[in-house]
N, C-alpha and C positions, 0 to 999 in steps of 0.2 A: 327436337321436332318442331318441325316447318310449321307454323300459326300459320292455317287459311284464310285465305282475306278472302271479308263478307261485302257480297253484293248488295247493290241497292234493288229496289226492285223496279222485275218488269227485266233484268238482267239475274243466269246462269252463271256458275264455273263449272269448268271440267277441267281437272291436272288431266293433261299427257304422261305415261313414261316417258322415262330417263329416254335421254339420244332421239326421241318422237319432236319433231320438231313441231307446236300446236298452229302453226298459220296448212300449212299442206293439211294439215289432220281433220282442221274446221273445215275446208273444202270439202273435203269427204267427207265429210258430215252434214256438208250443207245440200250437197247431192245426194247422202241419203238420203233426208225432210226434217233436219236436224232444228225444232223450233228455234222461230229471230228472237235474240238476245242470249245465246250462248257464248262465254268465253268456253272459249281451247286455248291451255298456260301449265307452264313449263315451270318447277320450282326449281329448275336452277339457280346456283346466283350470280352467276356471275358474267351474264343476262336477263337483260326480264324477256321474254317471248310472250305471246298476244297471241290470240285473232276472235273479232269476232264476229257475231254470225250476224250478217239480215236481212229482214226477205220486204226489200223496198215494193210500197208499193206506187209507182212510181217511174216514169225516164231513164233508162237507163245515165242523160247525159246529167238527169237531176237529183238521180242518188250518189252518182261518183262521186255525189260531194257530200259529201258524207265522211274522209277521205280528208276536206282542210277541219269537218271538227274530229274528227279522234286525232289530230294535232293538238288543236287548240286547249284538246283535254287533255293530253305527254304537256303542255304549253302549262298551262291554269297550275295542271300535279305538281312537277316542278316546283310552279312560285310556291306552294304551297309550304313544301318540304322540306324543299333544298335554302339554300343562305339566302339573304337575300339580295346575295351581291351579282350574285352564280346567275348574268342573262341566256336569257333561250328564244330562241331566231331558229326558222324554217327556210328552207331554198329549194324553190320547187323540182319537182315538183316528191318526194317523197322523202329529206333528210331530216333531221333533223339536227343543230346546232347545237354546242350547250360554250362562252366564252367564247364563243367566233370559232367553234374546230368544231368537224359531225364527229355530232354522239348520238349512231342510232338513225331507225328511222320508222318509216311505216310500208306497211304493201297492205297489196290490195290485189281483187280479182276478179271477178259476175264469171256469169253463167253467157256471155255471149257480150261481143261487140258492137254490135244496130249503136246506135245513142237514144234510137228514137222507138226501144224495143221496153217489156218491161221486162227488169228479171226476175228471175226465180228467186235467186239468191244473191249477198252480197256481200264477202271476207271481206277484214276490213283489218288488219293487226301492229305492231309495233314490235321495233326490238330496241332495245337502248343496254348499250355494256358496263355492266359495274364495273369491271375491271379488267384489264388489258390478256388477254390470254397468251400472245406472245412477246409483238414486240417491249421493249426499253419506255421508264416513261422519256419522252420528246428526240425520238427513233423517227419519229408524224408526226410535227404538230398541225397539221390536216386532220388529226383523226383525235381526238380525248375518251375519257369512261366517268362515270357519277364521284368516282373514287377521286381521280386527278383534279378534278372542279371542285374539292371541299365538300363533294354532299357523302359521307363516308355515316353518318347515322338513318341513309335511306334506306330504309333495309327491299327488291325485289317485291313480296309480299305486297309493302302496302303500298309501289307507287303502281300496283297493278286496281286496290282493293278503289283509288284515290283514283287514275285514272277510267276508270271504271264509272264511278259519281261525276269526275266533269264530263267526258262523251256523251252519257245520259242527257243531261243537265241542257248538255248543246246537241245532242237531234231534232231531242223537245222545242226549242226558240226555231233550227230549222226545217221544222213540218208544222213548229205554227207560222212566222213567218216568212219565213225563205229566207235561202241564201244573202240577204239581203246582210243581215246583222251578222251573219258569219263572218263577210269579206269585209264590213267594218273594223273584226275584233281581230282576224289574220294577217291581212292585209299590216299593221305595225308591226305583225311582230317579224317578217320578209327581212331579208337584210341587202338583202342581192334587190328590190324589188323601186324598180330605176336607174338602175346599175345594166353597164355591160357582163353580160355574161356569157361561158364556154359552154353552160351541160343545162337543160340540154341538148343543147343547141348558139352556136352562138346571133347577138343579134343588144337590141336593150327589154330587161326586161317594160315596158310600159307599163304593166296590173296588170287584171285580169275586169274577163267582160260580163256579162246576167247569168253569161251561163257559165264561172266562175275558167272559166280557157283560157289561163294566158295568154295576152299581145304580146307578140315578139319580132322589135320591130329590125327591119336587117335596111339598112341603108335607106332610102324611100318608101318600105314596102311595106308594112305588116302583118304578121300569121297571126292564126291562132293554132293554140294545140292545146289538145281534152288530156284530160284524168285518163277517161279510159284506153291512147294509148303509150298508158306505161305503166297499168292495170297485166297480170301477172295472165300466163297464156297454162286452161288447165288441161 
Protein backbone atom coordinates (compact mmCIF):
# COMPACT_ATOMS: atom_id res chain seq x y z
CA UNK A 1 0.00 0.00 0.00
CA UNK A 2 1.33 3.42 -1.00
CA UNK A 3 1.59 5.87 1.88
CA UNK A 4 -0.36 9.03 1.12
CA UNK A 5 1.60 12.27 1.44
CA UNK A 6 0.69 14.73 4.17
CA UNK A 7 0.18 18.24 2.91
CA UNK A 8 0.67 21.46 4.89
CA UNK A 9 -2.24 23.70 5.89
CA UNK A 10 -3.78 25.62 2.94
CA UNK A 11 -2.93 22.77 0.56
CA UNK A 12 -4.99 19.64 -0.12
CA UNK A 13 -4.14 16.56 -2.15
CA UNK A 14 -6.21 14.69 -4.68
CA UNK A 15 -4.83 11.52 -6.25
CA UNK A 16 -5.70 10.89 -9.90
CA UNK A 17 -6.51 7.50 -11.45
CA UNK A 18 -3.73 5.48 -13.01
CA UNK A 19 -2.75 6.62 -16.52
CA UNK A 20 -4.30 10.04 -15.88
CA UNK A 21 -2.06 13.09 -16.32
CA UNK A 22 -2.24 15.12 -13.07
CA UNK A 23 -1.38 18.34 -14.91
CA UNK A 24 -4.18 18.01 -17.44
CA UNK A 25 -6.55 16.94 -14.68
CA UNK A 26 -5.55 19.98 -12.62
CA UNK A 27 -6.28 22.27 -15.58
CA UNK A 28 -9.73 20.76 -16.08
CA UNK A 29 -10.46 20.97 -12.35
CA UNK A 30 -9.24 24.59 -12.31
CA UNK A 31 -11.59 25.45 -15.17
CA UNK A 32 -14.41 23.83 -13.20
CA UNK A 33 -13.57 25.97 -10.16
CA UNK A 34 -11.62 23.72 -7.81
CA UNK A 35 -10.27 25.40 -4.69
CA UNK A 36 -6.92 27.14 -4.89
CA UNK A 37 -4.26 25.10 -3.14
CA UNK A 38 -5.41 21.76 -4.54
CA UNK A 39 -2.59 19.43 -5.61
CA UNK A 40 -3.43 16.72 -8.14
CA UNK A 41 -0.90 13.90 -8.20
CA UNK A 42 -0.21 10.40 -9.48
CA UNK A 43 0.96 7.53 -7.31
CA UNK A 44 2.90 5.88 -10.15
CA UNK A 45 6.37 5.08 -8.90
CA UNK A 46 8.52 5.71 -11.97
CA UNK A 47 7.96 9.49 -12.09
CA UNK A 48 6.67 12.06 -9.65
CA UNK A 49 3.91 13.91 -11.48
CA UNK A 50 1.93 16.55 -9.62
CA UNK A 51 0.25 19.88 -10.27
CA UNK A 52 -0.79 22.73 -7.98
CA UNK A 53 -3.84 24.89 -8.71
CA UNK A 54 -3.58 28.57 -7.74
CA UNK A 55 -6.02 31.48 -7.94
CA UNK A 56 -3.72 34.51 -8.19
CA UNK A 57 -4.89 37.92 -7.08
CA UNK A 58 -2.44 39.74 -9.32
CA UNK A 59 -1.75 40.26 -13.02
CA UNK A 60 -0.49 37.27 -14.97
CA UNK A 61 2.95 38.83 -15.51
CA UNK A 62 3.43 38.73 -11.74
CA UNK A 63 1.56 35.50 -11.03
CA UNK A 64 3.55 33.50 -13.59
CA UNK A 65 6.59 33.88 -11.37
CA UNK A 66 5.09 31.11 -9.25
CA UNK A 67 6.94 28.91 -11.74
CA UNK A 68 10.21 30.02 -10.13
CA UNK A 69 8.71 29.32 -6.71
CA UNK A 70 7.85 25.75 -7.74
CA UNK A 71 11.40 25.25 -9.02
CA UNK A 72 12.91 26.53 -5.80
CA UNK A 73 10.55 24.31 -3.82
CA UNK A 74 11.71 21.29 -5.78
CA UNK A 75 15.40 22.17 -5.45
CA UNK A 76 15.09 22.65 -1.70
CA UNK A 77 13.18 19.38 -1.36
CA UNK A 78 15.86 17.47 -3.22
CA UNK A 79 18.47 19.28 -1.16
CA UNK A 80 16.81 18.07 2.00
CA UNK A 81 16.22 14.47 0.88
CA UNK A 82 19.04 13.65 -1.54
CA UNK A 83 22.67 12.95 -0.66
CA UNK A 84 24.57 16.20 -0.04
CA UNK A 85 26.81 15.72 -3.08
CA UNK A 86 23.86 15.84 -5.53
CA UNK A 87 23.64 19.34 -7.07
CA UNK A 88 20.29 20.62 -8.40
CA UNK A 89 20.14 23.43 -10.95
CA UNK A 90 17.65 25.09 -13.29
CA UNK A 91 17.64 25.73 -17.01
CA UNK A 92 15.28 28.51 -18.07
CA UNK A 93 12.36 28.36 -18.51
CA UNK A 94 11.21 24.94 -17.35
CA UNK A 95 13.95 22.38 -16.87
CA UNK A 96 15.49 20.79 -13.80
CA UNK A 97 19.07 19.50 -13.84
CA UNK A 98 20.61 17.04 -11.42
CA UNK A 99 24.38 16.52 -11.58
CA UNK A 100 24.45 18.49 -14.82
CA UNK A 101 21.89 16.38 -16.71
CA UNK A 102 18.22 17.05 -17.35
CA UNK A 103 15.99 15.44 -14.75
CA UNK A 104 12.41 16.49 -15.38
CA UNK A 105 11.01 19.97 -15.15
CA UNK A 106 7.99 22.14 -14.55
CA UNK A 107 4.81 22.69 -16.56
CA UNK A 108 2.46 25.63 -16.30
CA UNK A 109 -0.74 26.98 -17.78
CA UNK A 110 -3.18 29.82 -17.11
CA UNK A 111 -6.61 30.79 -18.41
CA UNK A 112 -5.20 33.63 -20.49
CA UNK A 113 -2.04 35.06 -21.98
CA UNK A 114 -2.48 38.82 -21.48
CA UNK A 115 0.27 39.89 -19.05
CA UNK A 116 -1.93 42.64 -17.59
CA UNK A 117 -5.00 40.46 -17.06
CA UNK A 118 -5.87 38.83 -13.75
CA UNK A 119 -6.08 35.08 -14.38
CA UNK A 120 -8.87 33.09 -12.80
CA UNK A 121 -6.43 30.23 -12.28
CA UNK A 122 -2.81 29.21 -12.72
CA UNK A 123 -1.59 25.61 -12.69
CA UNK A 124 2.06 24.76 -12.00
CA UNK A 125 3.17 21.15 -12.24
CA UNK A 126 6.33 19.10 -11.80
CA UNK A 127 7.55 15.95 -13.52
CA UNK A 128 10.57 14.25 -11.94
CA UNK A 129 11.75 10.82 -13.18
CA UNK A 130 12.82 8.38 -10.52
CA UNK A 131 13.80 5.60 -12.92
CA UNK A 132 14.33 5.21 -16.65
CA UNK A 133 11.48 3.69 -18.66
CA UNK A 134 13.37 2.95 -21.88
CA UNK A 135 17.05 3.85 -22.33
CA UNK A 136 19.79 1.98 -20.59
CA UNK A 137 21.92 4.11 -18.23
CA UNK A 138 24.57 6.01 -20.13
CA UNK A 139 22.82 5.94 -23.51
CA UNK A 140 21.76 9.56 -23.15
CA UNK A 141 24.24 11.42 -20.91
CA UNK A 142 22.22 14.63 -21.14
CA UNK A 143 19.28 13.05 -19.29
CA UNK A 144 19.15 11.31 -15.97
CA UNK A 145 16.81 10.11 -13.23
CA UNK A 146 17.03 10.30 -9.47
CA UNK A 147 17.95 6.66 -8.94
CA UNK A 148 20.96 7.02 -11.24
CA UNK A 149 22.12 9.97 -9.14
CA UNK A 150 22.18 8.08 -5.87
CA UNK A 151 18.72 9.08 -4.65
CA UNK A 152 17.61 5.48 -4.13
CA UNK A 153 16.15 6.15 -0.67
CA UNK A 154 13.77 8.88 -1.84
CA UNK A 155 10.19 7.91 -2.72
CA UNK A 156 7.95 9.96 -5.02
CA UNK A 157 5.43 10.57 -2.26
CA UNK A 158 8.12 11.74 0.15
CA UNK A 159 9.39 14.18 -2.47
CA UNK A 160 5.84 15.37 -3.19
CA UNK A 161 5.20 15.99 0.49
CA UNK A 162 8.44 17.94 0.83
CA UNK A 163 7.81 19.89 -2.40
CA UNK A 164 4.38 20.97 -1.17
CA UNK A 165 5.85 22.32 2.07
CA UNK A 166 8.78 24.16 0.50
CA UNK A 167 6.63 25.55 -2.30
CA UNK A 168 4.03 26.85 0.13
CA UNK A 169 6.78 28.50 2.16
CA UNK A 170 8.18 30.26 -0.90
CA UNK A 171 4.72 31.24 -2.09
CA UNK A 172 4.34 32.99 1.27
CA UNK A 173 7.65 34.78 0.77
CA UNK A 174 6.57 35.76 -2.73
CA UNK A 175 3.23 37.15 -1.54
CA UNK A 176 4.82 39.01 1.36
CA UNK A 177 8.02 40.31 -0.23
CA UNK A 178 7.50 40.26 -3.99
CA UNK A 179 9.79 38.75 -6.58
CA UNK A 180 13.15 40.07 -5.34
CA UNK A 181 13.64 37.38 -2.71
CA UNK A 182 12.56 34.67 -5.14
CA UNK A 183 14.91 36.11 -7.78
CA UNK A 184 17.84 36.11 -5.36
CA UNK A 185 17.21 32.48 -4.47
CA UNK A 186 16.60 31.30 -8.04
CA UNK A 187 19.55 33.00 -9.72
CA UNK A 188 22.43 31.01 -8.10
CA UNK A 189 20.62 27.79 -8.96
CA UNK A 190 20.56 28.55 -12.69
CA UNK A 191 23.75 27.14 -14.19
CA UNK A 192 23.27 28.87 -17.58
CA UNK A 193 23.10 32.40 -16.18
CA UNK A 194 25.73 34.58 -17.83
CA UNK A 195 26.47 31.94 -20.46
CA UNK A 196 25.76 31.38 -24.13
CA UNK A 197 22.64 29.26 -24.58
CA UNK A 198 20.82 27.61 -27.47
CA UNK A 199 17.47 27.01 -25.77
CA UNK A 200 14.92 28.51 -25.95
CA UNK A 201 16.78 30.87 -28.31
CA UNK A 202 20.48 31.41 -28.99
CA UNK A 203 22.18 34.24 -27.14
CA UNK A 204 23.72 35.15 -23.80
CA UNK A 205 21.47 34.71 -20.78
CA UNK A 206 22.14 38.00 -18.99
CA UNK A 207 19.65 37.60 -16.14
CA UNK A 208 16.07 38.30 -15.11
CA UNK A 209 14.37 41.68 -15.06
CA UNK A 210 12.07 42.91 -12.29
CA UNK A 211 9.11 41.04 -13.83
CA UNK A 212 10.98 37.76 -14.00
CA UNK A 213 11.54 37.90 -17.75
CA UNK A 214 14.68 36.47 -19.30
CA UNK A 215 17.16 39.05 -20.58
CA UNK A 216 18.76 37.55 -23.68
CA UNK A 217 21.59 39.36 -25.41
CA UNK A 218 22.17 38.76 -29.10
CA UNK A 219 25.12 40.78 -30.42
CA UNK A 220 24.36 44.39 -29.37
CA UNK A 221 20.63 43.81 -28.82
CA UNK A 222 18.96 42.57 -25.65
CA UNK A 223 15.43 41.17 -25.75
CA UNK A 224 13.09 39.94 -23.03
CA UNK A 225 11.37 36.59 -22.96
CA UNK A 226 8.45 35.98 -20.63
CA UNK A 227 7.48 32.70 -19.02
CA UNK A 228 4.00 33.40 -20.38
CA UNK A 229 5.29 32.59 -23.86
CA UNK A 230 6.11 29.05 -22.71
CA UNK A 231 2.86 28.29 -20.88
CA UNK A 232 0.89 25.36 -22.20
CA UNK A 233 -2.16 26.33 -24.23
CA UNK A 234 -5.46 25.16 -22.84
